[in-house]
N, C-alpha and C positions, 0 to 999 in steps of 0.2 A: 328154416329157409326163408319164410316170408319176412322175417325180421332183418335179414341181411341188407336188402335194398334200403330199408329205412335207416339202418345204421350208417350205410355208405353215404346216403344223402345228408344225414346229420353231420357226418365228418366233413363233407364238402362245404356245407353251410358254415360250420364252425371255422374252417380254414379261411373261407372268404371273409368272415367277420373279423378274424384276427388280422388278415392282410389289410382290410379297409381301416381297421383301428390303427394299425401301424402307420398307414399313409396319413391318416388324420393327425396322429401324434407328430409326425415329421413336419407337416405343414404348420402345425401349431408352434412347434419348437422354433422353426425358421422365423415365423412371425414374431415370436417372443424375443428372439435374438435381435431382430431388426428394431423392435420397439425399445429394447434395453440399452441401445447405443445410439450415439448421434455424432455428427461431424462438427468439430469445433475449430474455429479459425484462431490460431495462436501465432506467436512470433516465429515459431519453427514450422509453420505450415498448417494445413488442414488435417486434423488428427481425429480419429474415431475414438470416442471416450464413452464410458458408462453414463447413462442418463442419471442414475442415482448411485454414485460411488459408495462403496462400503468401507474401504481401507485406503486412506489418502496420506501421501507424503507431501509436505510443503517445505519450501526453502525460501530464503530471502524475504521480500516484502509480502509474500503470500502467508507467512507464518502468523503475524498478528491478525490479519484479515480473516483467515480460516479458523483461528481460535475463537475470535469474536462471533463468527457465523455458526459456531458449534458444529463444524464439519467433523466427520468421522476420522480424525487424524490418528495415525499409528506411528508417525515419525516426523520430525521437523529439524531444521537447521537451528543453530543458536541465533538469538535476536537481542543481544544485550542492549543495543542502542535505544530500544523502545520499552524496556521493562518498567521504567518509572511512570510511563503513561498508561500502563495496563491496569484494568480493574482487578480487585483482589481475587475474584474467582478465576479470571483469565490468567492471571499470574500463577496461580496455583496449578492450573492445568498445564501451562507452559513448562513449569518445573518438573511435572510428572511425566511429560511426554519424552519418549526416547529421542535423543539427539543423533541424527544420522548424517549431519554435515556441520561444518563450522560457519563462521561469519563470512568467509570468502568462498567464492564459487569453486576455487581450486581445492577446497577442503571437503569436497563431497566424498562420502564413504559409501562406495557402491555395494560392498558386501553387507553393510549394515542396512542399507535400503532393501536389498534382496531379502534379508532375514525377516523383515516385518511384513513381507508379502502384500505390497500395495496393489490396488487395482487402478490407481491413478496417481501420477506424480505431477505436482504443480511447481514449476520453477519460477521464482519471482525475482529474477536478476535482470539488470539492463541487457539489452540485446547484444552489445559488443562483448559483454562478459561471457556469453554463451560459449565462446571459443574455449573457455577454461573448463567446460564440462563435457564429458563424453556422452552426448545425447544418445548415440547409437547403442552404447552399452546399457544405458538406462531403459531404452526401448525394449530390450530383451527381458526386462523385469515387468514393465507395465506401460500403458500409454503415457506419454509425456506431453504436457502443454507448458510452453514457456510464455509467461505473461509478465513482462518486466516493465519497470518504470521508464518514463521519458523525462519531461520537465517535472519539477517538484509538485506543482498544483494538480497534476494528472493522477494523483493518488485516488481521486474520486472515481474516475473511470476504471482505473486499474483494479481497485478493490471490488468494484461491481463485476468485472470480468472474471476475477479469480473466484468470487463467490458463486457466480453462475456456473463456472466449470465444475465446481465441487457440488453443484446441485443445492445450494443454500441461499438462493436469492431472497426468499421470504424473510430470513433472519437479517440479511443485509439491509433490506428495505426498511425494516423497523428502525434500525440505527440511523439510517439516512433521514427519515422523517423527523426523528427526535432532534437531530442536528439542525435541520432546516427550520424547524419551529423556533429553536433557541436563537439561531442567527438572525431570523426575522425580528424577534423581540429586541435584540441588541441593535439592529439597524435602526429601528424606530427610536430607541433610547438615545442614540448618539447622532441622529440626523442633523440636528441644529449645531451641536458642538463641533462636528467635523466639516461643516459647510465651508468651502473655500480653502481648506487647509491642504497643503501638499507635503507629503511625508517622504523621508528617506530612511534607509535601513542599513545598519552595519551587521553583517553576519558573523558567525563564529569560526570561520575557517581561513582567516588570513594567515600569512606565513611570516612570523617575526624575523626569522633568519634572512628572508629576502626583502624585508621592509615593506610588506604589502598588507592591505586590509581587504576584507570582503565587502563589496557593495552589492546588496541584493535589491532587485527591482520587483515589480509586480509579478505574481505567479511563482515566486521563489519560496523556499522553505520558511523563511522568517516573516514573509509578507502575506501569503495566500489566505491564511485564516482571518487575519485582520481585514483583508479586503472583503470578506464575506459579510462584514458588518458596516461597510461603507468607507473604510480608510482608503485613501488614494495615494499610491506611490508614483512619483513622477520619474521620467527618464527611462532609458533603456540601454542595454549593453552596446558598446561601440561595434562589436563584431560577434555575431552569433556562431557558436561552435558546437551546437547540439546539446540536448539534454539540459542539465542544470546551467550550463554555460550559455544558454539562450537568455537566462534571466538573472545572472550574477556575473560579476567580474572582479578582478584582483589588482586594483591600481596601487601604485606606490603611495606610501603615507604622505608624501609631499603633495599629492593631488587631493587631499581631503577638502580643501576649500573649493576646488573646481567641481568635485563630485557631489558635495553635500551643502554647498554654500547657499543654495536657493531653497533649501527645505525649511518649512515653517515649523515642522516637528520632526525629530529624529528618533526612531525606535532602534533598539539593538538587542541581539540575542543573548540570553544568559542561559546557564545550565538549568536543567529541570528543577534543581533544588534552590535556584535563585542566585547561585554564586556566579562570578564573572570568570570566563576562561582567560588564559594568558593572551590569546590572540585579540580578544576584545579589550582587555585591560591595556594592551599596548596602544590601542587607539585612544582610549579614555585619558591616558597619561600624556598624550601628545599636546604640545603647545598649540598646534594648528587646530586640534579638536576644540580647545578652549576658546579659540577665536571665532568659531562658527556662530552665526546669528541665532540659530535655534538653541545652541548651548548657552549662550549669553542670556537668552530670554527664559531659560529654565524649562524649555520644551523638549526634554529628553526623557524617553520612556523605555525601560527594560521590558522585554517580553520573554516569558517562559513557555516551555512546551512548543518549541518552534519546528519540531520535526514530526508532526502528526502524519500518520499514513493510513489511518482508519477513522471512521466516523466517531467511534468511542473515544479514541485519543484526541480527536479534534474537539470534542466537547470540553476536555480539560483545557485545551488551548483557548477556546472561547471564554471559558470562565476566568482564566488567567488574564486574557486580553481585556476583559470587562473591568477587572480590578485595576489593571495598569492604566487604562484610559480614563478612569473615573475622575481624576483631577481636571480633565478638560471640560467636564460638565460645569465646573465652578468658575471657569475662566471666561 
């Protein structure tokens, strides 16, 4: 008899302890959930994403960025345009990763993305192209952040934002510091040789059938890396149309003298292997090209790796630009 009240009291105390423990666990879980996610501002709005994603899908321009940042990728889109600029280990990883989308936004494979069970999807395509992707459908699989390119030189900010979204800023910053150090060295190296020179650039996307060539100005694909070491590209587009069309235009071949006649030096884009594309060869074969002052003076320089979109690939661009500009040191 005397033991019953003691047992009853023990039971009450045990129940109370369990309830309190349960409440504590609930509060802890809620706090843990709040700390494990954050709100990220993307092209598609403010999105709640994991602080430290564990399974990431990347498409478009996010692919090379997140491979280099060593993000926990489980699926990517194809990225053939940048393979020649990838480091050996990054290229090997690219080849091993499951391809869940093609080069075009419309080639997104929703079933394949769902199958790799991501906890974050990073879409790296231009904002206007988002219309080709069913974002709502992707959002049923995982949080989606769209972080796409604007003008070509903006790859610096773009790659930082994409790395940040994937929780890999530390790896990104290492690459950026290496690039900045190299570009500073080359800026000092070429300071005297570049003084007072105005450059023009012929890009690789002219349309032979239409009789046009691509003139690229500062902050475009073919020019922005060279600018980091002190090259000055003169002029600007006649009419800005957004994105890359803010910094490049497509005049008819007859306007070569008008477009590039004031250039002291002309650079032009070549393929990553050094070969000349048909669009650029079309310009080089023109009689008007041969009449340009810079061409007559032998101040014509081919540039490789002109489509860098990460700091690692931009290092290759810097090295190639250094070799290309070297003759100016002797002039």
